[in-house]
N, CA and C atoms as a LAMMPS dump frame, in Angstrom:
ITEM: TIMESTEP
0
ITEM: NUMBER OF ATOMS
609
ITEM: BOX BOUNDS ff ff ff
-5.0000000000000000e+02 5.0000000000000000e+02
-5.0000000000000000e+02 5.0000000000000000e+02
-5.0000000000000000e+02 5.0000000000000000e+02
ITEM: ATOMS id mol type element x y z
1 1 1 N -473.967 -302.409 -224.784
2 1 2 C -473.368 -301.7 -223.816
3 1 3 C -472.745 -301.725 -223.004
4 2 1 N -473.383 -302.791 -222.095
5 2 2 C -472.991 -303.143 -220.746
6 2 3 C -471.099 -303.355 -221.561
7 3 1 N -470.581 -304.238 -222.105
8 3 2 C -469.309 -304.429 -221.967
9 3 3 C -468.56 -303.396 -222.68
10 4 1 N -469.38 -302.532 -223.479
11 4 2 C -468.542 -301.187 -223.24
12 4 3 C -468.698 -300.277 -222.49
13 5 1 N -469.172 -300.143 -221.414
14 5 2 C -468.99 -299.568 -219.833
15 5 3 C -468.161 -300.064 -219.71
16 6 1 N -468.349 -301.359 -218.808
17 6 2 C -466.715 -302.371 -219.011
18 6 3 C -465.88 -301.84 -218.933
19 7 1 N -465.535 -301.692 -220.365
20 7 2 C -464.33 -301.667 -220.971
21 7 3 C -463.351 -299.935 -220.261
22 8 1 N -464.691 -299.291 -220.439
23 8 2 C -464.757 -297.815 -220.194
24 8 3 C -464.253 -297.913 -219.126
25 9 1 N -465.211 -298.795 -217.858
26 9 2 C -464.614 -298.418 -216.326
27 9 3 C -462.761 -299.239 -216.317
28 10 1 N -462.404 -299.949 -217.091
29 10 2 C -461.23 -300.251 -216.878
30 10 3 C -460.28 -299.341 -217.477
31 11 1 N -460.675 -299.157 -218.485
32 11 2 C -459.671 -298.202 -219.146
33 11 3 C -459.492 -296.958 -217.956
34 12 1 N -460.168 -296.188 -217.283
35 12 2 C -460.29 -295.358 -216.213
36 12 3 C -459.683 -296.012 -215.721
37 13 1 N -460.032 -297.19 -215.069
38 13 2 C -458.93 -297.016 -213.688
39 13 3 C -458.038 -297.659 -213.908
40 14 1 N -457.479 -297.926 -215.353
41 14 2 C -455.951 -297.874 -216.3
42 14 3 C -454.852 -297.063 -215.525
43 15 1 N -456.053 -295.691 -215.763
44 15 2 C -455.771 -294.288 -216.607
45 15 3 C -455.498 -293.904 -215.549
46 16 1 N -456.033 -293.557 -214.395
47 16 2 C -456.048 -293.595 -212.966
48 16 3 C -454.933 -294.13 -212.085
49 17 1 N -454.569 -295.389 -211.972
50 17 2 C -453.82 -296.416 -211.778
51 17 3 C -451.81 -295.625 -212.257
52 18 1 N -452.434 -295.422 -213.793
53 18 2 C -450.954 -295.052 -214.134
54 18 3 C -450.534 -293.784 -213.658
55 19 1 N -451.677 -292.853 -213.639
56 19 2 C -451.476 -291.656 -213.221
57 19 3 C -450.584 -291.318 -212.007
58 20 1 N -450.945 -292.512 -210.574
59 20 2 C -450.879 -292.433 -209.454
60 20 3 C -449.979 -292.763 -209.292
61 21 1 N -449.078 -294.068 -210.444
62 21 2 C -447.616 -294.429 -210.498
63 21 3 C -446.636 -293.433 -210.783
64 22 1 N -446.99 -292.951 -211.824
65 22 2 C -446.42 -291.492 -212.122
66 22 3 C -446.193 -290.345 -211.039
67 23 1 N -447.458 -289.959 -210.675
68 23 2 C -446.792 -289.454 -209.647
69 23 3 C -446.337 -289.753 -208.32
70 24 1 N -446.634 -290.567 -207.814
71 24 2 C -445.555 -291.308 -206.788
72 24 3 C -443.975 -290.973 -207.336
73 25 1 N -443.681 -291.469 -208.459
74 25 2 C -442.42 -291.225 -208.826
75 25 3 C -441.856 -289.281 -209.106
76 26 1 N -442.888 -288.954 -209.129
77 26 2 C -442.596 -287.355 -209.761
78 26 3 C -442.864 -286.944 -207.995
79 27 1 N -443.385 -286.77 -207.289
80 27 2 C -443.36 -286.417 -205.891
81 27 3 C -442.357 -287.321 -205.067
82 28 1 N -442.039 -288.474 -204.974
83 28 2 C -441.637 -288.46 -204.181
84 28 3 C -439.842 -288.644 -204.539
85 29 1 N -439.105 -288.117 -205.941
86 29 2 C -438.168 -287.328 -206.085
87 29 3 C -437.586 -286.168 -206.595
88 30 1 N -439.251 -285.147 -206.47
89 30 2 C -439.334 -283.519 -206.467
90 30 3 C -439.732 -283.053 -205.295
91 31 1 N -440.439 -284.072 -204.201
92 31 2 C -441.31 -282.67 -203.699
93 31 3 C -442.238 -282.543 -204.152
94 32 1 N -443.033 -282.263 -203.575
95 32 2 C -444.722 -281.872 -204.127
96 32 3 C -444.516 -279.94 -204.597
97 33 1 N -443.463 -279.535 -203.911
98 33 2 C -443.807 -277.999 -204.155
99 33 3 C -442.877 -278.127 -205.576
100 34 1 N -442.245 -278.923 -205.89
101 34 2 C -441.05 -278.844 -207.135
102 34 3 C -441.36 -280.106 -208.377
103 35 1 N -442.599 -280.601 -208.235
104 35 2 C -443.225 -281.643 -208.372
105 35 3 C -443.995 -280.986 -209.777
106 36 1 N -443.621 -281.39 -211.25
107 36 2 C -444.257 -280.489 -212.369
108 36 3 C -445.394 -282.632 -213.375
109 37 1 N -446.127 -281.111 -213.519
110 37 2 C -448.057 -281.767 -213.346
111 37 3 C -446.965 -282.595 -214.633
112 38 1 N -446.621 -281.705 -216.107
113 38 2 C -446.104 -282.456 -217.38
114 38 3 C -445.62 -283.311 -217.249
115 39 1 N -444.608 -283.701 -216.206
116 39 2 C -443.497 -284.396 -216.287
117 39 3 C -444.23 -285.57 -215.461
118 40 1 N -445.097 -285.459 -214.972
119 40 2 C -446.541 -287.17 -214.285
120 40 3 C -446.682 -287.439 -215.844
121 41 1 N -447.555 -286.24 -216.232
122 41 2 C -448.615 -287.254 -217.055
123 41 3 C -447.633 -288.065 -218.615
124 42 1 N -446.567 -286.702 -218.687
125 42 2 C -445.277 -288.161 -219.887
126 42 3 C -445.461 -289.214 -219.178
127 43 1 N -445.21 -289.945 -217.468
128 43 2 C -444.479 -290.827 -217.422
129 43 3 C -445.915 -291.764 -217.373
130 44 1 N -446.731 -290.943 -217.032
131 44 2 C -447.93 -291.863 -217.278
132 44 3 C -448.828 -292.351 -218.515
133 45 1 N -447.47 -291.413 -219.181
134 45 2 C -448.458 -291.706 -220.963
135 45 3 C -449.628 -291.075 -221.817
136 46 1 N -449.767 -290.641 -220.434
137 46 2 C -451.219 -289.726 -220.933
138 46 3 C -451.633 -287.53 -221.258
139 47 1 N -452.644 -287.026 -220.718
140 47 2 C -452.457 -285.906 -221.248
141 47 3 C -452.793 -284.986 -219.559
142 48 1 N -452.059 -283.302 -220.15
143 48 2 C -452.401 -283.005 -218.9
144 48 3 C -453.98 -282.948 -218.593
145 49 1 N -454.988 -282.757 -219.314
146 49 2 C -456.881 -282.686 -219.743
147 49 3 C -456.634 -283.962 -218.403
148 50 1 N -456.617 -285.335 -219.031
149 50 2 C -456.706 -286.03 -218.623
150 50 3 C -456.123 -286.126 -216.886
151 51 1 N -455.293 -285.29 -216.704
152 51 2 C -455.363 -285.508 -215.364
153 51 3 C -455.971 -284.625 -214.792
154 52 1 N -456.022 -283.484 -215.351
155 52 2 C -457.636 -282.362 -214.34
156 52 3 C -458.433 -283.432 -214.188
157 53 1 N -459.272 -284.333 -215.322
158 53 2 C -460.21 -284.412 -215.598
159 53 3 C -460.524 -285.11 -214.19
160 54 1 N -459.254 -286.41 -214.269
161 54 2 C -459.441 -287.408 -213.175
162 54 3 C -459.179 -286.981 -211.734
163 55 1 N -458.656 -285.812 -211.743
164 55 2 C -457.654 -285.573 -210.066
165 55 3 C -457.935 -284.101 -209.659
166 56 1 N -457.96 -283.302 -210.795
167 56 2 C -458.265 -281.994 -210.927
168 56 3 C -457.325 -280.755 -210.589
169 57 1 N -455.792 -281.807 -210.335
170 57 2 C -454.661 -280.715 -210.029
171 57 3 C -453.869 -281.281 -209.747
172 58 1 N -452.602 -280.809 -209.195
173 58 2 C -451.396 -281.167 -209.141
174 58 3 C -451.209 -281.788 -207.106
175 59 1 N -452.641 -280.716 -206.43
176 59 2 C -452.79 -281.191 -205.078
177 59 3 C -453.681 -282.013 -205.186
178 60 1 N -455.055 -281.838 -205.674
179 60 2 C -456.225 -283.038 -205.334
180 60 3 C -455.193 -284.416 -205.996
181 61 1 N -454.209 -284.47 -206.561
182 61 2 C -453.602 -285.822 -207.229
183 61 3 C -452.479 -286.199 -206.214
184 62 1 N -451.658 -285.315 -205.242
185 62 2 C -451.053 -285.824 -203.958
186 62 3 C -452.169 -286.307 -203.089
187 63 1 N -453.216 -285.12 -203.239
188 63 2 C -454.562 -286.308 -202.139
189 63 3 C -454.576 -287.213 -202.084
190 64 1 N -454.895 -287.75 -203.191
191 64 2 C -455.499 -288.983 -203.761
192 64 3 C -454.024 -289.943 -204.042
193 65 1 N -452.672 -289.413 -203.614
194 65 2 C -451.595 -290.951 -203.46
195 65 3 C -451.133 -290.818 -201.569
196 66 1 N -452.071 -290.368 -201.308
197 66 2 C -451.723 -290.304 -199.705
198 66 3 C -453.424 -290.62 -199.257
199 67 1 N -454.173 -290.848 -200.039
200 67 2 C -455.787 -291.618 -198.964
201 67 3 C -455.141 -292.922 -199.87
202 68 1 N -454.944 -293.012 -200.629
203 68 2 C -454.604 -294.224 -201.829
204 68 3 C -453.274 -295.385 -200.053
205 69 1 N -452.216 -294.733 -200.051
206 69 2 C -451.054 -294.434 -199.178
207 69 3 C -452.567 -295.329 -198.18
208 70 1 N -452.806 -294.448 -197.082
209 70 2 C -453.931 -294.568 -196.177
210 70 3 C -454.843 -296.012 -196.131
211 71 1 N -455.318 -296.345 -197.292
212 71 2 C -456.465 -296.865 -197.158
213 71 3 C -455.425 -298.535 -197.168
214 72 1 N -454.071 -298.753 -198.189
215 72 2 C -453.554 -299.731 -198.174
216 72 3 C -452.805 -300.819 -196.927
217 73 1 N -452.602 -298.949 -195.993
218 73 2 C -452.148 -299.593 -194.646
219 73 3 C -453.706 -300.023 -193.948
220 74 1 N -454.612 -299.188 -194.01
221 74 2 C -456.118 -299.626 -192.956
222 74 3 C -455.93 -301.367 -192.994
223 75 1 N -455.969 -301.607 -194.42
224 75 2 C -456.606 -302.417 -195.337
225 75 3 C -455.574 -303.778 -194.596
226 76 1 N -454.581 -303.441 -194.964
227 76 2 C -453.66 -304.392 -194.275
228 76 3 C -453.237 -304.867 -192.764
229 77 1 N -453.564 -303.7 -192.008
230 77 2 C -453.66 -303.813 -190.584
231 77 3 C -455.098 -304.775 -190.326
232 78 1 N -456.42 -304.131 -190.96
233 78 2 C -457.676 -304.767 -190.955
234 78 3 C -457.507 -306.325 -191.342
235 79 1 N -457.029 -306.843 -191.194
236 79 2 C -456.775 -308.012 -192.635
237 79 3 C -456.173 -308.698 -191.237
238 80 1 N -455.277 -308.697 -190.623
239 80 2 C -453.791 -308.543 -189.62
240 80 3 C -454.681 -308.997 -188.781
241 81 1 N -455.044 -308.27 -188.729
242 81 2 C -456.36 -308.016 -186.715
243 81 3 C -457.169 -309.663 -187.379
244 82 1 N -458.148 -310.133 -188.136
245 82 2 C -459.04 -310.049 -188.297
246 82 3 C -458.53 -311.388 -188.739
247 83 1 N -457.434 -312.05 -189.431
248 83 2 C -456.74 -313.376 -189.558
249 83 3 C -455.733 -313.463 -187.211
250 84 1 N -455.778 -313.012 -187.118
251 84 2 C -455.16 -313.323 -185.352
252 84 3 C -456.362 -313.818 -185.306
253 85 1 N -457.509 -312.768 -184.9
254 85 2 C -458.609 -313.221 -184.001
255 85 3 C -459.454 -314.858 -184.102
256 86 1 N -459.396 -315.071 -185.481
257 86 2 C -460.02 -315.829 -186.094
258 86 3 C -458.745 -317.517 -185.545
259 87 1 N -457.064 -317.165 -185.699
260 87 2 C -456.586 -317.61 -184.514
261 87 3 C -456.339 -318.54 -183.255
262 88 1 N -457.739 -317.577 -183.156
263 88 2 C -457.881 -317.726 -181.646
264 88 3 C -457.232 -317.059 -180.439
265 89 1 N -456.452 -315.357 -181.071
266 89 2 C -455.81 -313.935 -179.834
267 89 3 C -457.469 -313.864 -179.492
268 90 1 N -457.041 -313.472 -178.7
269 90 2 C -458.407 -312.748 -178.09
270 90 3 C -457.543 -311.108 -177.659
271 91 1 N -456.372 -311.51 -176.517
272 91 2 C -455.446 -310.485 -175.458
273 91 3 C -454.971 -308.98 -176.477
274 92 1 N -456.164 -308.378 -176.388
275 92 2 C -456.618 -306.703 -177.391
276 92 3 C -455.087 -306.614 -177.605
277 93 1 N -453.925 -305.782 -176.701
278 93 2 C -452.119 -305.999 -176.669
279 93 3 C -451.564 -306.564 -178.144
280 94 1 N -451.677 -307.501 -177.978
281 94 2 C -451.657 -309.074 -179.284
282 94 3 C -452.365 -308.565 -180.716
283 95 1 N -453.765 -308.557 -180.31
284 95 2 C -454.589 -308.155 -181.614
285 95 3 C -453.714 -306.359 -182.094
286 96 1 N -453.904 -305.802 -181.412
287 96 2 C -453.19 -304.63 -181.551
288 96 3 C -451.16 -304.651 -182.163
289 97 1 N -450.181 -305.151 -181.792
290 97 2 C -449.215 -305.945 -182.232
291 97 3 C -449.872 -306.558 -183.417
292 98 1 N -450.087 -307.558 -184.022
293 98 2 C -450.12 -307.881 -185.367
294 98 3 C -451.333 -306.549 -185.573
295 99 1 N -452.19 -306.118 -185.945
296 99 2 C -452.596 -304.649 -187.167
297 99 3 C -451.102 -303.377 -187.037
298 100 1 N -450.312 -303.526 -185.775
299 100 2 C -449.159 -302.535 -186.207
300 100 3 C -448.076 -302.787 -187.107
301 101 1 N -447.867 -304.761 -186.539
302 101 2 C -446.552 -305.3 -187.673
303 101 3 C -447.327 -305.328 -189.078
304 102 1 N -448.535 -305.32 -189.56
305 102 2 C -448.936 -304.972 -190.866
306 102 3 C -448.806 -304.04 -191.421
307 103 1 N -449.253 -302.82 -190.014
308 103 2 C -449.062 -301.378 -190.383
309 103 3 C -447.15 -301.256 -191.474
310 104 1 N -446.679 -301.647 -190.425
311 104 2 C -445.227 -300.988 -190.066
312 104 3 C -444.584 -302.099 -191.388
313 105 1 N -445.053 -303.166 -192.175
314 105 2 C -444.317 -303.836 -193.236
315 105 3 C -444.804 -302.474 -193.944
316 106 1 N -446.111 -301.959 -194.244
317 106 2 C -446.328 -301.655 -195.057
318 106 3 C -445.224 -300.088 -195.419
319 107 1 N -444.99 -299.8 -194.495
320 107 2 C -444.142 -298.526 -194.316
321 107 3 C -442.547 -299.185 -195.323
322 108 1 N -442.711 -299.875 -194.732
323 108 2 C -441.393 -300.72 -195.254
324 108 3 C -441.751 -300.815 -197.449
325 109 1 N -442.858 -301.42 -197.336
326 109 2 C -443.09 -301.953 -199.201
327 109 3 C -443.734 -300.207 -199.533
328 110 1 N -443.948 -299.198 -198.732
329 110 2 C -444.144 -298.006 -199.063
330 110 3 C -443.411 -296.807 -198.973
331 111 1 N -441.763 -297.522 -198.399
332 111 2 C -441.105 -296.259 -197.669
333 111 3 C -441.083 -294.654 -198.772
334 112 1 N -441.36 -295.121 -199.741
335 112 2 C -441.275 -293.723 -200.498
336 112 3 C -441.996 -293.123 -200.069
337 113 1 N -443.194 -293.015 -200.394
338 113 2 C -444.524 -293.026 -199.745
339 113 3 C -444.348 -292.001 -198.186
340 114 1 N -443.736 -293.285 -197.523
341 114 2 C -443.66 -292.277 -196.284
342 114 3 C -442.319 -291.805 -195.987
343 115 1 N -442.063 -291.395 -196.427
344 115 2 C -440.587 -290.199 -196.648
345 115 3 C -441.055 -289.128 -197.264
346 116 1 N -441.96 -289.281 -198.439
347 116 2 C -442.902 -287.728 -198.932
348 116 3 C -443.391 -287.746 -197.941
349 117 1 N -444.11 -288.045 -197.434
350 117 2 C -445.105 -287.878 -196.764
351 117 3 C -444.858 -286.87 -195.416
352 118 1 N -444.171 -287.544 -194.905
353 118 2 C -443.482 -287.3 -193.434
354 118 3 C -442.634 -285.441 -193.53
355 119 1 N -442.198 -285.44 -194.597
356 119 2 C -441.519 -284.599 -194.785
357 119 3 C -441.303 -282.862 -194.927
358 120 1 N -442.647 -283.003 -195.145
359 120 2 C -443.471 -281.394 -195.03
360 120 3 C -443.768 -281.042 -195.777
361 121 1 N -443.364 -281.658 -196.863
362 121 2 C -443.534 -280.662 -198.345
363 121 3 C -444.552 -281.668 -198.969
364 122 1 N -445.894 -280.696 -198.294
365 122 2 C -447.527 -280.912 -199.095
366 122 3 C -447.887 -279.681 -199.383
367 123 1 N -449.313 -279.898 -200.17
368 123 2 C -450.201 -279.041 -200.277
369 123 3 C -450.56 -277.979 -198.782
370 124 1 N -451.291 -276.95 -199.712
371 124 2 C -451.715 -276.116 -198.15
372 124 3 C -452.297 -277.006 -197.496
373 125 1 N -452.591 -277.569 -196.18
374 125 2 C -453.748 -278.333 -195.345
375 125 3 C -453.534 -279.408 -195.43
376 126 1 N -452.388 -279.894 -195.632
377 126 2 C -452.105 -281.667 -195.415
378 126 3 C -451.784 -281.415 -194.361
379 127 1 N -451.051 -280.878 -193.469
380 127 2 C -450.951 -281.534 -192.458
381 127 3 C -452.131 -281.181 -191.267
382 128 1 N -453.191 -281.295 -191.85
383 128 2 C -454.763 -281.101 -190.651
384 128 3 C -455.085 -281.996 -191.133
385 129 1 N -454.446 -282.115 -192.674
386 129 2 C -455.067 -283.55 -193.192
387 129 3 C -454.871 -284.536 -192.45
388 130 1 N -453.105 -284.279 -192.382
389 130 2 C -452.746 -285.742 -191.604
390 130 3 C -453.109 -285.579 -190.305
391 131 1 N -453.195 -284.803 -189.149
392 131 2 C -453.517 -284.547 -188.373
393 131 3 C -454.952 -285.368 -187.908
394 132 1 N -455.324 -284.678 -188.18
395 132 2 C -457.14 -285.659 -188.477
396 132 3 C -457.387 -287.147 -188.359
397 133 1 N -456.551 -287.364 -189.397
398 133 2 C -456.138 -288.593 -189.905
399 133 3 C -455.857 -289.44 -188.552
400 134 1 N -454.644 -288.747 -187.438
401 134 2 C -453.887 -289.414 -186.562
402 134 3 C -455.056 -289.53 -186.323
403 135 1 N -455.948 -288.547 -185.598
404 135 2 C -456.471 -288.709 -184.21
405 135 3 C -458.009 -289.936 -184.558
406 136 1 N -457.401 -290.16 -185.769
407 136 2 C -459.02 -291.19 -186.098
408 136 3 C -457.97 -292.601 -185.561
409 137 1 N -457.014 -292.5 -186.152
410 137 2 C -456.119 -294.108 -186.215
411 137 3 C -455.928 -294.358 -184.254
412 138 1 N -455.878 -292.867 -183.553
413 138 2 C -455.848 -293.302 -181.867
414 138 3 C -457.178 -293.815 -181.584
415 139 1 N -457.952 -293.533 -182.478
416 139 2 C -459.735 -293.685 -181.942
417 139 3 C -459.721 -295.183 -181.9
418 140 1 N -459.776 -295.676 -183.181
419 140 2 C -459.451 -297.049 -183.88
420 140 3 C -458.85 -297.951 -182.485
421 141 1 N -457.795 -296.949 -182.281
422 141 2 C -456.568 -298.26 -181.596
423 141 3 C -457.892 -298.261 -180.068
424 142 1 N -458.438 -297.444 -179.57
425 142 2 C -458.907 -297.306 -178.222
426 142 3 C -459.666 -298.044 -178.512
427 143 1 N -460.733 -297.901 -179.442
428 143 2 C -461.773 -299.11 -179.89
429 143 3 C -461.002 -301.107 -179.427
430 144 1 N -459.499 -300.666 -180.356
431 144 2 C -459.24 -302.255 -180.219
432 144 3 C -458.925 -302.448 -178.849
433 145 1 N -458.31 -301.412 -177.818
434 145 2 C -457.882 -302.075 -176.43
435 145 3 C -458.992 -302.413 -176.149
436 146 1 N -460.205 -301.35 -176.212
437 146 2 C -460.963 -301.498 -174.646
438 146 3 C -460.905 -300.053 -173.893
439 147 1 N -460.59 -299.339 -174.082
440 147 2 C -459.905 -297.831 -173.643
441 147 3 C -461.523 -297.097 -173.695
442 148 1 N -460.692 -296.164 -172.082
443 148 2 C -462.172 -295.979 -171.748
444 148 3 C -461.646 -294.412 -172.324
445 149 1 N -462.674 -293.648 -171.853
446 149 2 C -462.435 -291.296 -172.094
447 149 3 C -461.759 -291.03 -171.305
448 150 1 N -461.653 -292.01 -170.371
449 150 2 C -460.303 -290.581 -169.128
450 150 3 C -459.257 -290.069 -169.46
451 151 1 N -459.08 -289.057 -168.778
452 151 2 C -457.47 -288.929 -169.567
453 151 3 C -456.183 -290.083 -169.795
454 152 1 N -456.765 -290.191 -168.597
455 152 2 C -455.161 -291.537 -168.762
456 152 3 C -455.413 -292.523 -169.916
457 153 1 N -456.523 -293.253 -170.278
458 153 2 C -456.752 -293.948 -171.296
459 153 3 C -456.874 -293.835 -172.614
460 154 1 N -456.021 -292.513 -172.898
461 154 2 C -456.335 -291.38 -173.992
462 154 3 C -454.68 -291.229 -174.209
463 155 1 N -454.189 -290.908 -173.202
464 155 2 C -453.484 -290.314 -173.339
465 155 3 C -452.076 -291.765 -173.492
466 156 1 N -452.729 -292.804 -172.762
467 156 2 C -451.997 -293.932 -173.263
468 156 3 C -452.13 -294.591 -174.557
469 157 1 N -453.508 -294.759 -175.166
470 157 2 C -453.71 -294.852 -176.452
471 157 3 C -452.422 -293.968 -177.261
472 158 1 N -452.809 -292.72 -177.423
473 158 2 C -451.792 -291.63 -177.446
474 158 3 C -450.633 -291.814 -177.928
475 159 1 N -449.716 -292.744 -176.957
476 159 2 C -448.363 -293.158 -176.845
477 159 3 C -447.999 -294.151 -177.896
478 160 1 N -449.115 -295.508 -177.462
479 160 2 C -448.643 -296.813 -177.886
480 160 3 C -449.269 -296.161 -179.943
481 161 1 N -450.343 -295.409 -180.405
482 161 2 C -449.939 -294.885 -181.369
483 161 3 C -449.075 -294.387 -182.284
484 162 1 N -448.771 -293.666 -181.1
485 162 2 C -447.456 -292.863 -181.642
486 162 3 C -445.822 -293.678 -181.263
487 163 1 N -445.953 -294.733 -180.609
488 163 2 C -444.754 -295.391 -181.13
489 163 3 C -444.275 -295.995 -182.387
490 164 1 N -446.181 -296.462 -182.63
491 164 2 C -445.99 -297.317 -184.242
492 164 3 C -445.841 -296.598 -185.024
493 165 1 N -446.172 -294.992 -184.758
494 165 2 C -445.633 -294.031 -185.79
495 165 3 C -444.341 -293.711 -186.181
496 166 1 N -444.256 -293.5 -185.265
497 166 2 C -442.218 -293.006 -184.987
498 166 3 C -441.92 -294.241 -185.069
499 167 1 N -441.76 -295.218 -185.419
500 167 2 C -441.416 -296.902 -186.035
501 167 3 C -441.467 -297 -187.45
502 168 1 N -442.947 -296.426 -187.603
503 168 2 C -443.211 -296.28 -189.259
504 168 3 C -441.881 -295.315 -189.96
505 169 1 N -441.193 -294.337 -189.33
506 169 2 C -440.749 -293.01 -190.275
507 169 3 C -439.193 -294.312 -190.17
508 170 1 N -438.92 -294.662 -188.926
509 170 2 C -437.25 -295.298 -188.952
510 170 3 C -437.518 -296.674 -189.857
511 171 1 N -438.317 -296.916 -189.841
512 171 2 C -438.93 -298.406 -190.708
513 171 3 C -438.423 -297.544 -192.455
514 172 1 N -438.67 -296.282 -192.597
515 172 2 C -439.103 -296.24 -194.215
516 172 3 C -437.949 -295.258 -194.14
517 173 1 N -436.517 -295.052 -193.535
518 173 2 C -435.118 -294.343 -193.565
519 173 3 C -434.337 -295.913 -193.259
520 174 1 N -435.099 -297.092 -193.336
521 174 2 C -433.937 -297.667 -192.86
522 174 3 C -433.265 -298.073 -193.882
523 175 1 N -432.077 -298.365 -193.849
524 175 2 C -431.176 -298.826 -195.157
525 175 3 C -431.989 -300.133 -196.02
526 176 1 N -431.791 -300.726 -194.923
527 176 2 C -431.695 -302.541 -195.678
528 176 3 C -433.497 -303.046 -193.962
529 177 1 N -434.007 -304.16 -195.534
530 177 2 C -435.096 -304.513 -194.218
531 177 3 C -435.016 -305.334 -193.624
532 178 1 N -433.346 -305.901 -193.447
533 178 2 C -433.022 -306.225 -191.772
534 178 3 C -433.531 -305.759 -190.836
535 179 1 N -432.494 -304.768 -191.43
536 179 2 C -432.413 -303.155 -190.318
537 179 3 C -433.901 -302.976 -190.216
538 180 1 N -434.905 -302.213 -191.26
539 180 2 C -436.09 -302.155 -190.545
540 180 3 C -436.619 -303.071 -189.964
541 181 1 N -436.604 -304.621 -190.118
542 181 2 C -437.041 -305.713 -189.395
543 181 3 C -437.065 -305.539 -188.076
544 182 1 N -435.593 -305.359 -187.53
545 182 2 C -435.373 -304.657 -186.396
546 182 3 C -436.118 -303.686 -185.392
547 183 1 N -436.273 -302.888 -186.438
548 183 2 C -437.387 -301.563 -185.625
549 183 3 C -438.846 -301.823 -184.86
550 184 1 N -438.817 -302.845 -186.174
551 184 2 C -440.439 -303.745 -185.844
552 184 3 C -440.032 -304.181 -184.76
553 185 1 N -439.643 -305.005 -184.332
554 185 2 C -439.282 -306.438 -183.416
555 185 3 C -438.928 -304.85 -182.137
556 186 1 N -438.09 -303.976 -181.934
557 186 2 C -438.407 -303.121 -181.633
558 186 3 C -439.41 -302.699 -180.878
559 187 1 N -440.195 -302.456 -181.795
560 187 2 C -441.412 -301.732 -181.1
561 187 3 C -442.369 -302.374 -181.262
562 188 1 N -442.508 -303.476 -181.25
563 188 2 C -443.186 -304.455 -180.34
564 188 3 C -442.983 -304.507 -179.001
565 189 1 N -441.927 -304.615 -178.999
566 189 2 C -440.738 -305.068 -177.129
567 189 3 C -441.378 -303.966 -177.014
568 190 1 N -441.062 -302.912 -176.928
569 190 2 C -441.569 -302.091 -176.177
570 190 3 C -443.281 -301.678 -176.311
571 191 1 N -443.524 -301.771 -176.86
572 191 2 C -445.117 -301.88 -176.739
573 191 3 C -445.707 -302.732 -175.671
574 192 1 N -445.476 -304.175 -175.298
575 192 2 C -445.733 -305.712 -174.055
576 192 3 C -444.839 -305.151 -173.117
577 193 1 N -443.4 -304.53 -172.984
578 193 2 C -442.634 -303.872 -172.152
579 193 3 C -443.447 -302.61 -171.409
580 194 1 N -445.168 -301.452 -172.298
581 194 2 C -445.627 -301.148 -171.506
582 194 3 C -447.023 -301.684 -170.833
583 195 1 N -447.554 -302.767 -171.255
584 195 2 C -447.953 -303.329 -170.985
585 195 3 C -449.387 -302.521 -170.696
586 196 1 N -449.738 -301.654 -171.727
587 196 2 C -451.05 -301.163 -171.769
588 196 3 C -452.128 -301.284 -171.042
589 197 1 N -452.189 -302.282 -170.681
590 197 2 C -454.085 -303.3 -170.659
591 197 3 C -453.981 -303.051 -168.693
592 198 1 N -452.725 -303.242 -168.39
593 198 2 C -452.752 -302.589 -166.429
594 198 3 C -452.551 -301.389 -166.609
595 199 1 N -452.488 -300.626 -167.985
596 199 2 C -452.151 -299.21 -167.261
597 199 3 C -453.911 -298.864 -167.271
598 200 1 N -454.357 -299.489 -168.398
599 200 2 C -455.884 -298.588 -168.754
600 200 3 C -456.942 -299.757 -167.322
601 201 1 N -456.812 -300.972 -167.164
602 201 2 C -457.417 -301.906 -166.169
603 201 3 C -457.103 -300.492 -164.792
604 202 1 N -455.928 -299.884 -164.394
605 202 2 C -456.058 -299.304 -163.442
606 202 3 C -456.814 -297.788 -163.516
607 203 1 N -456.931 -297.572 -165.094
608 203 2 C -457.632 -295.933 -164.853
609 203 3 C -458.793 -295.973 -164.895
């Protein structure tokens, strides 16, 4: 019985993965509004009924793709920060940069998704979800930098986070990996030049 349950779980996970990959292709090619559920299931080798069973519909499929994309960003950044700490890095700005590098590397690897999610063609309510996620990202960076709660601290962290976010857009629209890497290095240089710890200390 246990083996059957394990097999069923594996099959369910594979079905979900196949649908998300197909959705990634279809949404990236057509955008959310013009994407067709029938094309997604055809590419996934599945059925419309299976898609609705696993996700509920086109909107939920789009949001699941977004959540997986964000989770990959967060996992890569957290792993990079953890690795830097184990290597003896203690400067909060350098830890932020370590996480940002991983985030921007993911923006290049999944540049099709970055372009999809920034072009404004999403289901109703998606922009609110994006803004909420953005505020949480600022909060996490504030914790990493040891920022306080006064307006200057909040603004400083928001600016740093925006730099990383805008760099991700530029990376995702770069023509080559070399060009993307130049954008990443420019963003890291800018963050260091802003000397955020000095600003936070003075506030």
